[in-house]
C-alpha positions in Angstrom: 9.6 4.4 -31.9 10.2 6.6 -28.9 7.6 9.4 -28.8 9.9 12.4 -28.0 11.7 15.2 -29.7 14.7 14.9 -27.4 17.9 13.1 -28.3 18.9 9.9 -26.4 21.4 7.1 -26.5 20.4 4.1 -28.7 22.6 1.7 -26.6 20.8 3.0 -23.4 17.4 2.3 -25.1 18.4 -1.3 -26.0 19.8 -2.0 -22.6 16.8 -0.5 -20.7 14.2 -2.3 -22.8 15.9 -5.6 -22.4 15.9 -5.2 -18.7 12.3 -4.1 -18.6 11.0 -6.9 -20.9 13.1 -9.7 -19.2 12.5 -12.0 -22.2 13.5 -15.7 -22.4 16.2 -14.7 -25.0 17.6 -11.4 -25.8 16.0 -9.9 -29.0 18.0 -8.7 -32.0 17.9 -4.9 -31.8 18.7 -2.7 -34.8 18.3 1.0 -35.7 16.7 1.4 -39.1 15.9 5.1 -39.3 15.5 8.3 -37.4 14.0 7.2 -34.1 12.8 3.9 -35.6 14.1 0.6 -34.3 13.4 -3.1 -35.1 13.3 -5.7 -32.3 13.3 -9.3 -33.6 12.0 -11.9 -31.1 12.9 -15.6 -31.0 9.7 -17.1 -29.8 6.0 -16.5 -29.7 5.8 -15.9 -26.0 8.3 -13.0 -26.1 6.4 -11.5 -29.1 3.0 -11.6 -27.3 4.5 -10.0 -24.2 5.9 -7.0 -26.1 3.0 -6.5 -28.4 0.0 -7.1 -26.1 1.3 -5.9 -22.8 2.4 -2.5 -21.8 2.4 0.5 -22.1 6.1 0.6 -22.3 8.1 3.7 -21.5 11.7 4.8 -21.8 12.7 7.6 -19.4 9.0 8.5 -19.1 8.5 8.8 -22.8 6.1 6.5 -24.6 7.5 3.6 -26.7 5.2 3.0 -29.6 5.1 -0.7 -30.7 3.9 -1.8 -34.1 3.8 -5.3 -35.5 6.2 -5.5 -38.5 6.4 -8.4 -41.0 9.8 -7.4 -42.4 8.6 -6.7 -46.0 7.7 -3.1 -46.3 10.0 -0.1 -45.7 10.2 0.5 -41.9 10.1 4.3 -42.3 6.7 4.0 -43.9 5.2 2.2 -40.9 2.8 4.6 -39.1 2.8 4.6 -35.3 -0.7 5.9 -34.4 -0.7 5.3 -30.6 -0.3 2.9 -27.8 -2.6 0.8 -25.7 -3.1 2.0 -22.1 -5.3 1.0 -19.1 -7.9 3.7 -18.4 -10.6 3.9 -15.7 -14.0 5.5 -15.7 -15.1 6.5 -12.2 -18.5 7.1 -10.6 -20.8 5.2 -13.0 -24.1 4.6 -11.2 -25.1 1.0 -10.7 -28.2 1.5 -12.7 -26.1 2.3 -15.8 -23.3 0.0 -15.1 -24.1 -2.1 -18.2 -21.8 -3.5 -20.8 -23.2 -1.6 -23.8 -23.2 1.7 -21.9 -19.6 1.2 -20.7 -18.5 0.2 -24.1 -20.1 3.4 -25.6 -18.2 5.5 -23.0 -14.9 3.6 -23.7 -15.1 4.4 -27.4 -15.0 8.1 -26.6 -11.5 7.6 -25.1 -10.1 5.4 -27.8 -10.3 2.1 -29.7 -11.5 -0.4 -27.1 -9.7 -3.7 -26.8 -10.9 -5.0 -23.4 -13.5 -4.0 -20.8 -13.4 -5.2 -17.2 -16.8 -4.5 -15.4 -15.7 -5.8 -12.0 -11.9 -5.4 -11.8 -9.8 -6.1 -8.8 -9.5 -2.8 -7.0 -5.8 -2.3 -6.9 -6.4 1.4 -7.3 -8.5 3.8 -5.3 -12.1 4.6 -6.3 -15.1 2.8 -7.8 -14.4 2.3 -11.5 -14.5 0.1 -14.5 -11.3 -0.8 -16.2 -10.6 -0.3 -20.0 -7.9 -1.3 -22.4 -8.0 1.4 -25.1 -5.8 2.6 -27.9 -4.8 6.3 -27.3 -3.7 8.3 -30.3 -0.6 10.3 -29.5 -1.8 13.2 -31.8 -4.9 13.8 -29.7 -5.0 15.1 -26.1 -6.0 12.7 -23.4 -9.6 12.5 -22.4 -10.2 14.0 -18.9 -14.0 13.2 -18.6 -16.7 11.4 -20.5 -20.4 12.4 -20.4 -23.1 9.9 -19.6 -25.8 10.9 -22.1 -28.8 9.7 -20.2 -31.9 11.8 -19.5 -31.4 13.2 -16.0 -27.9 11.9 -15.7 -25.9 14.5 -17.6 -23.0 14.5 -15.2 -19.4 14.0 -16.4 -17.5 11.0 -15.3 -13.8 11.3 -14.5 -11.3 9.3 -16.5 -8.0 8.2 -15.0 -5.0 6.4 -16.5 -2.6 3.7 -15.2 1.1 4.1 -15.9 0.6 6.6 -18.6 3.7 8.2 -20.1 4.6 11.9 -19.7 1.9 14.3 -21.0 1.6 18.1 -21.1 -0.5 19.7 -18.4 -1.5 22.5 -20.8 -2.4 20.7 -24.0 -2.8 17.1 -22.9 -0.5 15.7 -25.5 2.1 13.0 -24.7 5.8 13.5 -25.4 6.6 16.7 -23.6 5.6 18.6 -20.4 4.0 22.0 -19.9 7.3 23.8 -19.6 8.3 22.7 -23.1 4.9 23.6 -24.6 5.0 27.1 -26.2 7.0 29.5 -24.1 6.4 27.4 -21.0 4.8 30.2 -19.0 1.3 29.2 -17.9 -1.0 30.0 -15.0 -2.5 27.3 -12.8 -5.9 28.0 -14.4 -4.5 27.3 -17.9 -3.1 23.9 -16.8 -6.3 21.8 -17.3 -4.5 18.4 -17.4 -3.2 17.6 -14.0 -2.3 14.8 -11.6 -6.0 14.0 -10.9 -5.9 12.1 -14.2 -3.4 9.6 -12.7 -4.7 6.5 -11.0 -3.5 6.2 -7.4 -2.6 2.8 -6.2 -4.3 1.6 -3.1 -2.2 0.9 -0.1 -2.5 -2.8 1.0 -3.9 -3.1 4.5 -2.0 -5.3 6.9 -3.3 -8.8 7.4 -5.0 -9.2 10.8 -4.7 -12.7 12.3 -7.6 -14.0 14.4 -7.1 -13.8 18.1 -8.7 -16.2 20.5 -9.3 -15.5 24.2 -7.4 -18.0 26.4 -9.0 -18.3 29.9 -6.6 -21.0 31.0 -3.3 -19.3 30.3 -0.5 -20.7 28.2 -1.4 -24.3 28.5 -5.2 -23.9 28.4 -7.6 -25.1 25.8 -6.5 -22.5 23.2 -2.9 -22.2 24.4 0.3 -23.7 23.0 -0.1 -26.8 25.0 -3.7 -27.5 23.8 -4.4 -30.9 22.5 -5.2 -31.0 18.8 -6.4 -34.6 18.5 -9.7 -36.2 19.7 -10.2 -36.4 23.5 -9.9 -39.8 25.2 -13.1 -41.1 26.8 -13.1 -42.1 30.4 -14.2 -45.5 31.6 -17.5 -44.1 32.8 -18.2 -42.6 29.4 -17.3 -45.9 27.7 -19.8 -47.8 30.0 -17.0 -50.0 31.5 -18.1 -49.7 35.1 -19.6 -53.2 35.1 -17.0 -55.9 36.0 -18.8 -58.4 33.9 -17.8 -56.3 30.8 -14.2 -56.4 31.7 -13.9 -60.2 32.0 -12.2 -62.2 29.3 -14.6 -64.8 28.1 -12.8 -65.8 25.0 -11.9 -69.4 24.5 -10.8 -71.9 21.9 -12.3 -75.4 21.3 -8.8 -76.7 20.3 -7.1 -75.7 23.6 -7.7 -76.8 27.2 -9.1 -74.6 29.8 -6.1 -72.8 31.4 -7.8 -72.8 34.9 -8.0 -76.6 34.9 -4.2 -77.0 34.8 -3.3 -74.1 37.1 -2.7 -76.4 40.1 -0.5 -78.8 38.1 1.6 -75.9 36.8 2.1 -74.5 40.3 3.2 -77.9 41.7 5.7 -78.3 38.9 7.2 -74.9 39.4 7.7 -75.6 43.1 9.6 -78.8 42.3 11.9 -77.0 39.9 12.7 -74.3 42.4 13.5 -76.9 45.1 15.8 -78.8 42.7 17.7 -75.7 41.8 18.2 -74.7 45.4 19.8 -78.1 46.2 22.3 -77.5 43.5 23.2 -74.2 44.9 23.7 -75.6 48.4 26.0 -78.4 47.2 28.2 -76.1 45.3 28.5 -73.4 47.9 31.4 -74.9 49.8 33.5 -75.6 46.8 32.9 -72.1 45.5 34.0 -70.5 48.7 37.3 -72.5 48.6 38.1 -71.3 45.0 37.3 -67.7 45.9 39.7 -67.8 48.8 42.5 -69.2 46.6 41.9 -66.5 44.0 42.1 -63.7 46.6 45.9 -64.2 47.0 46.5 -63.4 43.3 44.7 -60.0 43.4 47.2 -57.1 43.8 46.6 -54.4 46.5 44.9 -51.2 45.5 47.0 -48.1 44.6 47.6 -45.5 47.3 45.0 -42.8 47.6 46.2 -39.4 46.5 44.4 -36.4 48.0 43.5 -33.8 45.4 43.5 -30.2 46.9 40.4 -28.2 46.3 
């Protein structure tokens, strides 16, 4: 049910609500009476989203949702109100107790949920309430804290509330449609101060570190991120005795004992190879001279102008 006396397009209502709800599957929509509609869901998740979330609005008017089992006559279903999020501001810390806040919430409407420490997405210091607001009653502007010595009234604000009249406080019309529509500012007791103002998100400030060494210093772009290597002094490697290789194997001979024999064998091999090179040097020169006659002359050089 759309809480308004104005006429509207049923197709526009179905299309708008489908876009707002964004369900997993499109519901079955059907008009069953004067300003009464049935939306049939296909899964439990879609049903919970429509029934337990909200408030839902169409062109600023309240969309009243009622769970329907499909047995009784739809025109006999009573639409009492809708659940909205309300805020009570300025409760002293001494009286910020669950039982006290619950008593204040009942004066606004039937309480469904109370958030004592909500995330402050809106301005002010408040407690957040999920309450059922009756559309036949005007919205509550303030609630009184009935404590001895604390008789001040606490301001009530609403989040995403539908259109309401600034003169009578009822939802469904504005003050220009109430009576003859001519009212002074003093007679308009329900104003925009009842609407919760969303807090502007401050920009994120990244930490800045002072870089005394410039771009490649300790905190610059060229700074090393891994562990620092230790020098030989820090590793206590100054002593030459620590650097000597004292490892040995009982199955191998000592390499220092055969060092002279290996040197002598290497010299003999080099002398033997040098003799082979000398013996073949004359024959290689003769073959090279014979092959030079078969090589064609190089092409003429062509000068490329710059």
